[in-house]
PLY file of the C-alpha trace (Angstrom):
ply
format ascii 1.0
element vertex 56
property float x
property float y
property float z
element edge 55
property int vertex1
property int vertex2
end_header
0.00 0.00 0.00
2.71 2.45 0.97
4.73 1.57 -2.11
1.94 2.87 -4.36
1.68 6.08 -2.35
5.45 6.50 -2.33
5.63 5.98 -6.09
2.84 8.49 -6.72
4.41 11.08 -4.44
7.81 10.71 -6.12
6.31 11.51 -9.52
4.84 14.87 -8.40
7.16 17.76 -9.24
8.00 19.93 -6.23
6.45 17.57 -3.70
9.40 18.00 -1.29
8.15 21.48 -0.34
4.94 20.18 1.31
6.54 18.68 4.46
8.56 21.87 4.94
5.45 24.03 4.58
3.51 21.78 6.95
6.20 22.03 9.61
6.44 25.80 9.15
2.68 26.26 9.51
2.63 23.98 12.58
5.52 25.87 14.20
4.12 29.33 13.45
0.66 28.40 14.76
1.98 27.21 18.11
4.42 30.10 18.36
1.56 32.57 17.82
-0.61 30.65 20.29
2.16 30.77 22.90
2.67 34.50 22.41
-1.08 35.08 22.73
-1.33 32.99 25.92
1.65 34.62 27.65
0.56 38.13 26.72
-3.01 37.68 28.01
-3.82 40.00 30.90
-3.92 38.34 34.34
-7.04 40.30 35.30
-8.95 38.91 32.32
-7.87 35.35 33.15
-9.06 35.82 36.74
-12.39 37.23 35.52
-12.92 34.32 33.13
-11.99 31.77 35.78
-14.76 33.08 38.06
-17.54 32.62 35.46
-18.39 28.99 36.41
-18.53 29.89 40.11
-20.86 32.88 39.62
-23.44 31.05 37.52
-26.93 31.03 39.08
0 1
1 2
2 3
3 4
4 5
5 6
6 7
7 8
8 9
9 10
10 11
11 12
12 13
13 14
14 15
15 16
16 17
17 18
18 19
19 20
20 21
21 22
22 23
23 24
24 25
25 26
26 27
27 28
28 29
29 30
30 31
31 32
32 33
33 34
34 35
35 36
36 37
37 38
38 39
39 40
40 41
41 42
42 43
43 44
44 45
45 46
46 47
47 48
48 49
49 50
50 51
51 52
52 53
53 54
54 55
C-alpha cells in the first residue's frame, strides 16, 4: 500500500516542499498561540476563571 503512495508522491514535481510548509505552519501556529497565551492579561484570566462559580 505504501509503495503505491510512495511511487505516486515521487512523480509529483515539487512535492518535497509540502513537508517543509507543513512544519512551518505547525511551528508558526503554536508560536503565535504561545505568544497570545503569555501576553493575556492576568485580570482577564481571573475574571474568566470566576464565570463557572458565579453562575446562578
